[in-house]
N, C-alpha and C positions, 0 to 999 in steps of 0.2 A: 435596433435594440434601444430600449428605453433607458433613461439615465438611472432609474432605480435598479434595473437589472444589471447594468454595468457596474454600479457601486456594490451590489450584492455579490457579484462574481469576484471583484477585487477583494472584498472582505473574506469570502470563502477561501480564496487562494492564500490569503495571509494567515488565516486560521489553520489551513492544512500545512503551510510551511512551518508554523510554530509547532504543530503536532509532530511533524516529521523530525524537527530538531530535537524535541524531547524524546522521541522514540530512538533516535540515534544515540542519545546520551544513555538510555536504558540498555541499548544493544551493546555499547562499549563497556558499561559499568555493571551490567547485570551480575548478581552474585551466583546464579546457577545457570545451567544450560537451558533449563525450561524457561527462564526469564528471557534468555536470548532468542529462543525459538518464538516465543510470544511476541517479542519486539519485531522479529522478521515478519511475522504474520501481519502485525499492525502496519508495518512499513509498506508491504505490498498493497494492503487495503487502501492506505492513504494515497499511494501512487496511482492506484486505479481511480480513486475519487478525483484526484487532480486531473487526470486525463478526461474524465467525464465533464468536469467543469470547463476545461479548455475546449472540449467538443461543443458545449453549449455556447461558449463565447465566440468561437470561430465558425459555428454552424457547419461543421465538417463531420462526415461520418467516419473518417479515418481515425479520429481520436477514440470513437466508440469501439472500433475494431481493436485498437491498441489496448484499450481498457479490458476488453474481453480476453486478449492474450495474456495480459498481466494477471488477471484472475485465474486463468487456467494454469499457468506456470506456478503461481503462488500456491494454489491448492495442491498440486502435485509435489512441490517441494515441502510443503507443510506435512503432508502424509509421509513422505520419505524421512524427514527429520524426526517425526514422532516415532516411526518404526525403528529408526536407528537408536533413539534414546531408550526405547523399551527393550530391544533385543540385542543391540550392539552390531547389527548387520542390516543392510537394506535388501540385498538380493539373497534369497534362500537357495 
């Protein structure tokens, strides 16, 4: 791994950590339920991106599979939360 790539990976992880801290602040302080759902969406997206960056850093495919699982569960949970906010029930 080149030094430029290793520094870029460290910078990307630092930016994602800062973004996740700000998202957690919005999640805890959000004035409405829609803000909290959006914060959860952003949180799983940033978690997936962190896993992808770690997969590049360690050159391991396990991180990419974990990122795929995070994306899958995040999409399903977002759809369920959106349906719950619209109708008040998830299962009809």
